[in-house]
C-alpha positions in Angstrom: -40.2 73.8 2.6 -38.1 70.8 2.5 -35.0 72.9 1.0 -31.8 72.8 3.0 -28.5 75.0 2.9 -25.5 73.0 2.7 -22.7 73.9 5.3 -24.8 76.4 7.1 -23.4 79.6 5.3 -23.8 78.2 1.7 -26.2 79.1 -0.6 -26.7 75.5 -2.5 -29.9 73.9 -1.6 -30.9 70.3 -1.5 -34.3 69.3 -2.7 -34.2 65.6 -2.1 -37.2 65.6 0.3 -39.3 67.2 -2.8 -38.3 64.8 -5.1 -38.9 61.5 -2.8 -42.4 63.0 -1.9 -43.2 63.3 -5.9 -42.0 60.0 -6.6 -43.5 58.2 -3.2 -40.3 56.8 -2.4 -38.4 56.7 0.8 -34.9 57.7 1.8 -34.3 53.9 2.6 -35.3 52.9 -1.0 -33.4 55.2 -2.6 -30.2 54.4 -0.7 -30.5 50.9 -1.7 -31.2 51.7 -5.5 -28.2 53.7 -5.8 -26.0 51.6 -3.3 -25.1 54.5 -0.7 -25.5 53.9 2.8 -28.5 55.4 4.5 -26.5 57.5 6.6 -24.8 59.5 4.0 -27.9 59.7 1.8 -29.3 61.4 4.9 -26.5 63.8 5.3 -27.0 64.9 1.8 -30.9 65.3 2.6 -30.3 67.3 5.6 -27.8 69.6 3.8 -25.1 68.8 6.1 -23.0 67.3 3.0 -20.0 69.4 1.8 -19.7 67.7 -1.3 -21.3 65.1 -3.9 -19.7 62.9 -6.2 -20.8 62.9 -9.6 -21.3 59.1 -9.9 -23.4 59.5 -7.0 -25.5 62.7 -8.4 -25.9 60.5 -11.7 -27.0 57.6 -9.8 -29.5 59.6 -7.8 -31.0 61.4 -11.0 -31.4 58.1 -12.6 -33.3 56.7 -10.1 -35.5 59.6 -9.4 -35.7 60.4 -13.3 -34.6 64.1 -12.6 -31.9 66.4 -13.8 -29.0 67.8 -11.3 -31.0 71.0 -11.3 -34.2 69.6 -9.9 -32.2 68.1 -7.0 -29.7 70.9 -6.3 -30.6 74.5 -6.3 -28.8 78.2 -5.8 -30.5 80.5 -3.1 -28.8 83.8 -4.0 -30.9 85.8 -1.5 -29.4 87.0 2.1 
């Protein structure tokens, strides 16, 4: 599955790959639409981000027409 754990030990998963696939949108296109660098968006997508600004989260949700819970999840399993 395309879920990624942030910061190795974190249980927060980023489901950006799944949302992009469902909307037939590339990472480059999303980066242009939300005015964020491709490098920073890639860091989020791969689960290497340590934080995300609410303004960035809002812009991503606006462009992907989703809720924050569609983009981020919590995996409580060990």
